[in-house]
SEDREN-363006 format. One record per residue (C-alpha): x, y, z; residue number from 1. Coordinates in steps of 0.02 Angstrom, whole numbers, plus 50000, padded with zeros to 5 digits. Layout:
<atoms>
[[X,Y,Z],NUM]
...
</atoms>
This chain:
<atoms>
[[49399,50602,50122],1]
[[49278,50644,50273],2]
[[49095,50655,50283],3]
[[49038,50829,50216],4]
[[48927,50961,50313],5]
[[48883,50846,50453],6]
[[48903,51009,50571],7]
[[48900,51195,50554],8]
[[49057,51305,50552],9]
[[49066,51406,50720],10]
[[49081,51604,50742],11]
[[49147,51720,50852],12]
[[49005,51693,50985],13]
[[48983,51620,51143],14]
[[48808,51526,51110],15]
[[48807,51361,51060],16]
[[48692,51272,50932],17]
[[48725,51097,51009],18]
[[48645,50925,50927],19]
[[48531,50869,51018],20]
[[48602,50694,51069],21]
[[48733,50759,51167],22]
[[48734,50777,51355],23]
[[48725,50932,51479],24]
[[48864,51045,51447],25]
[[49034,51016,51551],26]
[[49135,51218,51592],27]
[[49295,51253,51572],28]
[[49375,51090,51527],29]
[[49549,51102,51485],30]
[[49602,50995,51314],31]
[[49688,50869,51401],32]
[[49541,50846,51508],33]
[[49448,50807,51355],34]
[[49577,50676,51256],35]
[[49612,50595,51437],36]
[[49732,50438,51459],37]
[[49663,50311,51350],38]
[[49605,50311,51151],39]
[[49429,50383,51201],40]
[[49390,50552,51281],41]
[[49304,50525,51452],42]
[[49187,50666,51376],43]
[[49140,50581,51221],44]
[[48963,50656,51170],45]
[[48970,50789,51292],46]
[[48937,50969,51247],47]
[[49068,51073,51317],48]
[[49113,51252,51339],49]
[[49287,51377,51395],50]
[[49414,51253,51303],51]
[[49554,51360,51290],52]
[[49712,51346,51152],53]
[[49823,51401,51030],54]
[[49783,51390,50859],55]
[[49918,51296,50779],56]
[[49858,51237,50632],57]
[[49711,51271,50491],58]
[[49642,51136,50352],59]
[[49542,51257,50225],60]
[[49526,51157,50085],61]
[[49415,51006,50049],62]
[[49293,50934,50151],63]
[[49348,50900,50310],64]
[[49418,51075,50352],65]
[[49429,51140,50554],66]
[[49594,51186,50639],67]
[[49695,51106,50803],68]
[[49711,51190,50949],69]
[[49837,51153,51070],70]
[[49856,51223,51266],71]
[[50000,51300,51307],72]
[[50026,51239,51487],73]
[[50033,51057,51462],74]
[[49971,50956,51645],75]
[[50152,50855,51637],76]
[[50045,50663,51610],77]
[[50139,50589,51472],78]
[[49964,50501,51428],79]
[[49851,50661,51394],80]
[[49849,50737,51233],81]
[[49854,50947,51216],82]
[[49800,50954,51046],83]
[[49645,50937,50980],84]
[[49550,50965,50813],85]
[[49392,51094,50773],86]
[[49315,50991,50637],87]
[[49201,51141,50535],88]
[[49155,51025,50386],89]
[[49160,51104,50213],90]
[[49149,51250,50288],91]
[[49324,51369,50306],92]
[[49369,51422,50490],93]
[[49397,51598,50543],94]
[[49544,51604,50640],95]
[[49721,51617,50616],96]
[[49881,51524,50662],97]
[[49942,51592,50848],98]
[[49763,51647,50889],99]
[[49696,51594,51047],100]
[[49529,51556,51063],101]
[[49391,51503,51177],102]
[[49307,51357,51106],103]
[[49134,51253,51135],104]
[[49056,51114,51050],105]
[[49020,50926,51058],106]
[[49162,50806,51099],107]
[[49157,50668,50955],108]
[[49278,50501,50932],109]
[[49260,50502,50754],110]
[[49293,50347,50664],111]
[[49345,50377,50484],112]
[[49273,50192,50421],113]
[[49094,50196,50496],114]
[[49000,50169,50674],115]
[[49123,50127,50809],116]
[[49015,49943,50801],117]
[[49088,49914,50633],118]
[[49250,50004,50617],119]
[[49413,49948,50624],120]
[[49523,50083,50618],121]
[[49573,50191,50772],122]
[[49479,50361,50806],123]
[[49512,50557,50826],124]
[[49450,50665,50968],125]
[[49383,50819,50908],126]
[[49243,50955,50936],127]
[[49096,50956,50825],128]
[[48947,51096,50798],129]
[[49084,51204,50880],130]
[[49073,51394,50903],131]
[[49219,51497,50949],132]
[[49288,51678,51018],133]
[[49446,51747,50969],134]
[[49532,51811,51124],135]
[[49687,51870,51063],136]
[[49814,51849,50897],137]
[[50007,51849,50880],138]
[[50045,51703,50993],139]
[[50198,51592,50979],140]
[[50153,51410,50957],141]
[[50182,51282,51060],142]
[[50370,51175,51031],143]
[[50337,51036,50913],144]
[[50384,50896,51002],145]
[[50535,50787,50898],146]
[[50463,50615,50872],147]
[[50553,50488,50978],148]
[[50448,50319,50949],149]
[[50469,50166,51060],150]
[[50522,50003,50962],151]
[[50364,49884,51007],152]
[[50208,49932,50919],153]
[[50067,49893,51070],154]
[[50003,49753,51178],155]
[[49878,49634,51100],156]
[[49707,49636,51133],157]
[[49588,49787,51172],158]
[[49692,49962,51145],159]
[[49541,50079,51176],160]
[[49506,50065,51359],161]
[[49681,50054,51454],162]
[[49784,50179,51497],163]
[[49905,50223,51371],164]
[[50085,50201,51410],165]
[[50178,50306,51282],166]
[[50346,50270,51356],167]
[[50325,50076,51320],168]
[[50194,50048,51153],169]
[[50221,50158,50989],170]
[[50045,50142,50963],171]
[[50018,50243,51125],172]
[[50137,50356,51097],173]
[[50079,50430,50935],174]
[[49898,50438,51018],175]
[[49959,50538,51187],176]
[[50030,50669,51047],177]
[[49854,50659,50937],178]
[[49819,50834,50888],179]
[[49986,50913,50946],180]
[[50144,50984,50871],181]
[[50256,50852,50827],182]
[[50408,50869,50730],183]
[[50562,50766,50639],184]
[[50706,50829,50572],185]
[[50807,50761,50407],186]
[[50700,50620,50383],187]
[[50748,50480,50265],188]
[[50606,50439,50143],189]
[[50551,50267,50157],190]
[[50397,50269,50047],191]
[[50403,50385,49880],192]
[[50270,50529,49848],193]
[[50095,50461,49787],194]
[[49974,50522,49673],195]
[[49874,50586,49839],196]
[[50023,50702,49884],197]
[[50080,50609,50019],198]
[[50263,50547,50081],199]
[[50313,50412,50227],200]
[[50465,50457,50322],201]
[[50553,50366,50449],202]
[[50591,50441,50641],203]
[[50697,50283,50658],204]
[[50856,50293,50532],205]
[[50928,50132,50582],206]
[[50762,50015,50596],207]
[[50763,49869,50478],208]
[[50848,49978,50311],209]
[[50849,49899,50149],210]
[[50990,49886,50011],211]
[[50912,50021,49932],212]
[[50867,50175,50074],213]
[[50684,50099,50131],214]
[[50630,49997,50268],215]
[[50597,49813,50259],216]
[[50442,49711,50312],217]
[[50517,49555,50379],218]
[[50376,49482,50490],219]
[[50199,49526,50559],220]
[[50299,49592,50696],221]
[[50421,49697,50608],222]
[[50321,49842,50626],223]
[[50433,49987,50606],224]
[[50354,50101,50699],225]
[[50453,50233,50647],226]
[[50374,50252,50494],227]
[[50247,50393,50488],228]
[[50148,50490,50334],229]
[[50166,50677,50289],230]
[[50036,50781,50198],231]
[[50049,50960,50172],232]
[[49924,51094,50251],233]
[[50039,51215,50135],234]
[[49919,51278,49972],235]
[[50005,51206,49831],236]
[[50020,51374,49764],237]
[[50147,51407,49882],238]
[[50239,51271,49900],239]
[[50207,51125,49780],240]
[[50220,50964,49871],241]
[[50393,50865,49876],242]
[[50407,50731,49738],243]
[[50507,50630,49848],244]
[[50594,50456,49828],245]
[[50651,50317,49943],246]
[[50839,50369,50011],247]
[[50802,50551,49972],248]
[[50796,50650,50144],249]
[[50684,50787,50201],250]
[[50818,50886,50256],251]
[[50764,51016,50395],252]
[[50615,51037,50477],253]
[[50466,50951,50447],254]
[[50322,50977,50566],255]
[[50121,50993,50612],256]
[[49977,50924,50710],257]
[[49970,50731,50711],258]
[[49828,50669,50629],259]
[[49770,50500,50599],260]
[[49651,50435,50430],261]
[[49615,50259,50365],262]
[[49746,50262,50231],263]
[[49895,50229,50348],264]
[[49859,50281,50525],265]
[[49953,50435,50600],266]
[[50002,50576,50492],267]
[[50087,50748,50511],268]
[[49978,50874,50445],269]
[[50142,50978,50394],270]
[[50144,51159,50422],271]
[[50331,51159,50392],272]
[[50419,51057,50253],273]
[[50602,51003,50246],274]
[[50687,51015,50078],275]
[[50721,50885,49970],276]
[[50901,50826,49975],277]
[[50906,50675,49846],278]
[[50980,50523,49876],279]
[[51019,50477,49699],280]
[[50939,50319,49682],281]
[[50918,50258,49522],282]
[[50811,50099,49424],283]
[[50916,49956,49414],284]
[[50959,49863,49274],285]
[[50992,49668,49249],286]
[[51105,49582,49144],287]
[[51051,49470,48983],288]
[[51035,49304,48993],289]
[[51167,49198,48909],290]
[[51136,49083,48771],291]
[[51122,48940,48860],292]
[[51002,49009,49014],293]
[[50806,49034,49010],294]
[[50753,49196,49074],295]
[[50570,49191,49154],296]
[[50509,49339,49214],297]
[[50348,49434,49301],298]
[[50285,49605,49297],299]
[[50101,49686,49362],300]
[[50076,49822,49243],301]
[[49937,49888,49335],302]
[[49772,49871,49253],303]
[[49835,49914,49058],304]
[[49739,49953,48949],305]
[[49720,50019,48764],306]
[[49644,50153,48835],307]
[[49807,50208,48937],308]
[[49903,50342,48881],309]
[[50022,50289,48755],310]
[[50185,50358,48858],311]
[[50125,50210,48995],312]
[[50150,50085,48854],313]
[[50304,50171,48804],314]
[[50388,50180,48986],315]
[[50318,49982,49012],316]
[[50395,49917,48846],317]
[[50570,50007,48899],318]
[[50573,49939,49044],319]
[[50563,49751,48966],320]
[[50674,49791,48856],321]
[[50812,49897,48939],322]
[[50774,49845,49121],323]
[[50721,49672,49120],324]
[[50841,49631,48968],325]
[[50684,49566,48880],326]
[[50669,49395,48954],327]
[[50630,49242,48869],328]
[[50453,49212,48945],329]
[[50370,49346,49032],330]
[[50208,49320,49155],331]
[[50104,49472,49151],332]
[[49961,49509,49280],333]
[[49824,49659,49254],334]
[[49805,49652,49073],335]
[[49655,49727,49048],336]
[[49532,49694,48912],337]
[[49507,49790,48750],338]
[[49398,49927,48836],339]
[[49488,49958,48985],340]
[[49361,49992,49136],341]
[[49197,49995,49012],342]
[[49073,49870,49106],343]
[[49034,49781,48964],344]
[[49036,49622,48884],345]
[[49191,49643,48828],346]
[[49320,49511,48885],347]
[[49446,49508,48744],348]
[[49615,49570,48755],349]
[[49714,49565,48617],350]
[[49708,49753,48553],351]
[[49797,49759,48728],352]
[[49926,49656,48695],353]
[[49945,49700,48517],354]
[[50001,49866,48568],355]
[[50130,49816,48722],356]
[[50200,49697,48591],357]
[[50224,49827,48460],358]
[[50274,49939,48598],359]
[[50420,49804,48650],360]
[[50473,49804,48474],361]
[[50485,50015,48454],362]
[[50598,50016,48621],363]
[[50701,49898,48537],364]
[[50655,49719,48609],365]
[[50604,49559,48523],366]
[[50440,49515,48434],367]
[[50368,49430,48585],368]
[[50210,49315,48549],369]
[[50089,49307,48693],370]
[[49964,49169,48751],371]
[[49801,49205,48873],372]
[[49649,49158,48890],373]
[[49493,49267,48902],374]
[[49375,49248,49075],375]
[[49201,49243,49096],376]
[[49151,49444,49119],377]
[[49156,49495,49295],378]
[[49214,49332,49363],379]
[[49383,49401,49402],380]
[[49394,49525,49513],381]
[[49503,49676,49493],382]
[[49442,49859,49424],383]
[[49235,49842,49362],384]
[[49249,49813,49189],385]
[[49439,49784,49172],386]
[[49412,49590,49164],387]
[[49603,49570,49192],388]
[[49711,49424,49186],389]
[[49887,49341,49185],390]
[[49953,49319,49026],391]
[[50106,49265,48935],392]
[[50240,49359,48814],393]
[[50361,49236,48737],394]
[[50503,49272,48642],395]
[[50487,49137,48483],396]
[[50666,49129,48438],397]
[[50725,49087,48576],398]
[[50569,48963,48655],399]
[[50414,48886,48580],400]
[[50247,48862,48658],401]
[[50168,48708,48650],402]
[[49991,48727,48601],403]
[[49861,48606,48645],404]
[[49676,48661,48606],405]
[[49533,48698,48721],406]
[[49582,48784,48869],407]
[[49453,48907,48895],408]
[[49381,49004,49021],409]
[[49295,48857,49124],410]
[[49397,48715,49060],411]
[[49519,48646,49209],412]
[[49687,48602,49141],413]
[[49755,48430,49183],414]
[[49897,48324,49188],415]
[[49907,48180,49060],416]
[[50073,48082,49015],417]
[[50179,48205,49070],418]
[[50103,48338,48961],419]
[[49964,48472,48987],420]
[[49786,48418,48922],421]
[[49764,48600,48854],422]
[[49901,48727,48841],423]
[[49874,48859,48897],424]
[[49736,48816,49027],425]
[[49677,48879,49191],426]
[[49690,48782,49362],427]
[[49537,48717,49414],428]
[[49427,48867,49364],429]
[[49262,48819,49451],430]
[[49351,48808,49620],431]
[[49288,48947,49742],432]
[[49459,48961,49791],433]
[[49469,49084,49623],434]
[[49291,49171,49661],435]
[[49319,49343,49604],436]
[[49486,49336,49577],437]
[[49616,49275,49440],438]
[[49626,49113,49368],439]
[[49817,49047,49352],440]
[[49868,49018,49179],441]
[[49972,48868,49152],442]
[[50078,48836,48992],443]
[[50211,48717,48916],444]
[[50356,48784,48845],445]
[[50505,48693,48757],446]
[[50702,48760,48794],447]
[[50842,48707,48702],448]
[[50748,48522,48704],449]
[[50696,48518,48882],450]
[[50514,48548,48919],451]
[[50477,48666,49057],452]
[[50298,48719,49145],453]
[[50258,48895,49199],454]
[[50094,48956,49297],455]
[[50063,49146,49294],456]
[[49974,49187,49454],457]
[[49895,49344,49522],458]
[[49820,49283,49680],459]
[[49664,49401,49789],460]
[[49705,49544,49875],461]
[[49735,49592,50048],462]
[[49574,49706,50038],463]
[[49475,49677,50187],464]
[[49609,49656,50288],465]
[[49654,49759,50465],466]
[[49767,49908,50456],467]
[[49928,49888,50553],468]
[[49881,50044,50646],469]
[[49703,49998,50671],470]
[[49600,49985,50848],471]
[[49608,49795,50832],472]
[[49773,49718,50897],473]
[[49868,49611,50812],474]
[[49746,49630,50671],475]
[[49644,49524,50572],476]
[[49694,49459,50407],477]
[[49535,49387,50336],478]
[[49597,49382,50146],479]
[[49736,49264,50169],480]
[[49590,49116,50200],481]
[[49585,49131,50001],482]
[[49746,49139,49946],483]
[[49784,49008,50064],484]
[[49654,48906,49973],485]
[[49709,48964,49803],486]
[[49894,48907,49845],487]
[[49839,48732,49888],488]
[[49738,48740,49713],489]
[[49924,48765,49627],490]
[[50015,48657,49734],491]
[[49895,48495,49712],492]
[[49902,48557,49493],493]
[[50120,48567,49518],494]
[[50109,48393,49613],495]
[[50013,48315,49455],496]
[[50183,48367,49355],497]
[[50318,48227,49357],498]
[[50431,48241,49490],499]
[[50573,48311,49389],500]
[[50488,48421,49295],501]
[[50553,48589,49283],502]
[[50429,48715,49341],503]
[[50403,48914,49354],504]
[[50270,48952,49474],505]
[[50267,49141,49466],506]
[[50175,49290,49490],507]
[[50085,49423,49601],508]
[[50040,49314,49740],509]
[[49984,49472,49844],510]
[[50078,49390,50013],511]
[[50229,49385,50089],512]
[[50359,49253,50098],513]
[[50329,49214,50271],514]
[[50148,49205,50250],515]
[[50016,49027,50257],516]
[[50008,49059,50091],517]
[[50175,49029,50028],518]
[[50204,48898,50158],519]
[[50090,48794,50043],520]
[[50187,48816,49897],521]
[[50358,48803,49963],522]
[[50386,48598,50018],523]
[[50418,48553,49836],524]
[[50460,48737,49765],525]
[[50580,48860,49804],526]
[[50542,49027,49843],527]
[[50678,49141,49762],528]
[[50647,49290,49869],529]
[[50705,49196,50029],530]
[[50901,49166,49924],531]
[[50919,49367,49917],532]
[[51013,49438,50056],533]
[[50875,49515,50175],534]
[[50893,49693,50144],535]
[[50852,49654,49964],536]
[[50682,49553,49993],537]
[[50543,49672,49926],538]
[[50460,49719,49760],539]
[[50326,49820,49823],540]
[[50301,49986,49964],541]
[[50139,50009,50048],542]
[[50127,50129,50204],543]
[[50300,50136,50189],544]
[[50336,49978,50229],545]
[[50461,49878,50085],546]
[[50380,49705,50050],547]
[[50375,49570,49952],548]
[[50194,49538,49842],549]
[[50270,49447,49698],550]
[[50367,49306,49692],551]
[[50456,49188,49569],552]
[[50454,48988,49627],553]
[[50544,48851,49541],554]
[[50575,48654,49546],555]
[[50639,48540,49428],556]
[[50830,48492,49356],557]
[[50908,48656,49375],558]
[[51092,48675,49379],559]
[[51108,48848,49403],560]
[[51008,48996,49430],561]
[[51034,49184,49449],562]
[[50869,49283,49519],563]
[[50855,49478,49534],564]
[[50702,49592,49582],565]
[[50751,49736,49484],566]
[[50674,49907,49568],567]
[[50611,50018,49431],568]
[[50439,50083,49504],569]
[[50407,50033,49698],570]
[[50541,50171,49773],571]
[[50508,50309,49650],572]
[[50383,50439,49625],573]
[[50362,50444,49448],574]
[[50326,50254,49453],575]
[[50240,50160,49280],576]
[[50154,50034,49396],577]
[[50162,49992,49587],578]
[[50253,49840,49561],579]
[[50450,49789,49524],580]
[[50463,49672,49415],581]
[[50573,49501,49452],582]
[[50665,49390,49334],583]
[[50764,49216,49350],584]
[[50894,49134,49230],585]
[[50897,48964,49231],586]
[[51029,48837,49184],587]
[[50938,48674,49165],588]
[[51035,48521,49201],589]
[[51070,48387,49059],590]
</atoms>
């Protein structure tokens, strides 16, 4: 959330107790004077008084309380906002919607992620250290502007200094409405309700839609500018937050002041919420493999640990059996150790995997066996103490695993006489490419007399990348450097295998099919996501963008394949994991 207790709440008095760092008082400014025609207020750091507006919304909970005011007589300049947040910290402001107030305070450009010289998010113009008087009550609110967002996101380079061009660029358009009442009507849901009671809608319903109702992120310039997050200022006791899935619609009006935060950028702080109109989206199921097909799948099970409730194991197991049709081989990502996030020296995961296998059997699936390698404690990133790793499940009635001893956390696997030196084995675990990240696991399998090499992956996350709606455009993708290095390590290992070997490289690559990391793998391997129709190329939803982070790549003597991303999680409010699993059914030649 926000910083707490930074300023004092205003009271109904004209005196101002301002921070000593503020400059002299500027009297009788209008809200649009304070906002100015750029992202940064021309009065940043100044004390101002005589700022009049109608209270349009109040946030009276949490540590970021305050109220929004809007000038009912705009200046006619589309670049200058007529709305403003009056921030009151942890104190609830004693105002009501419809009050006309006169406010004094200090203008601040608030960056949610730190001081201006380090922040990557945009700032919010607001008044702090405020006092106010309520002049009258019961006023009609200024009409909410229906969002009509331009297609292009922004010009590259400095976006804070230039005059806003709201008719040309989406970020300028949103900024020109900062703090003002905005509105969407009958808006499609493109990102499901999260655990934080937020949902993503789009105001551009024909923009890059997926086959199941989301919006597709298909390239670094596919910005999908109509995406907008919605939170609620309505007490949940009066109106529970809607639990919406992709393809649902928030029918009717959703409106409130336009805010900005570090968890997705621009957000409607709703004072009116539409009603859910169900779109009827259902979790997908895939067909079962035929006798002659080898089914290989991948599933990020989101920090699975023995400390998780039985319901999580049951639902994941049902997904494996009913939705994935019990693949012959399954790569699992984010398997935690036997005491979960307890930060000690425990690194084994036998209890986690045994409990999952038992749950799969209880759901009607096969008695899988597993192979994995315990990591060095604290060396593979993820939730502190969890020691996440990748692991193989396999159905011994369908495939056999070739065990070769010697694989451990620090021993690299190599190729000797057309076979793996150790199986399972980790790919070059001492490489800097794997610092604080999961090491890939290579295994040698046999299906109907044919050898198949499978490499399970979980590349480093996108943590540290700049936000899509941030102050630097285009945003920097600093985490990409490590994933490129990781992809090169995997490619160098695959290049050691016989040229005609059957190879499946799969898992949570934490990157897009159009990203440089995937380019490192595709000279020899085929990324199967590219074979799907365009509107089906996604396995994850982030900030309302349907995107691909999970991949299955193959090479070898393959006569035929059938590939499916099985959408069971990412589009739904009630999800067991944040990723969708995938499966490929391979018919091997010869």
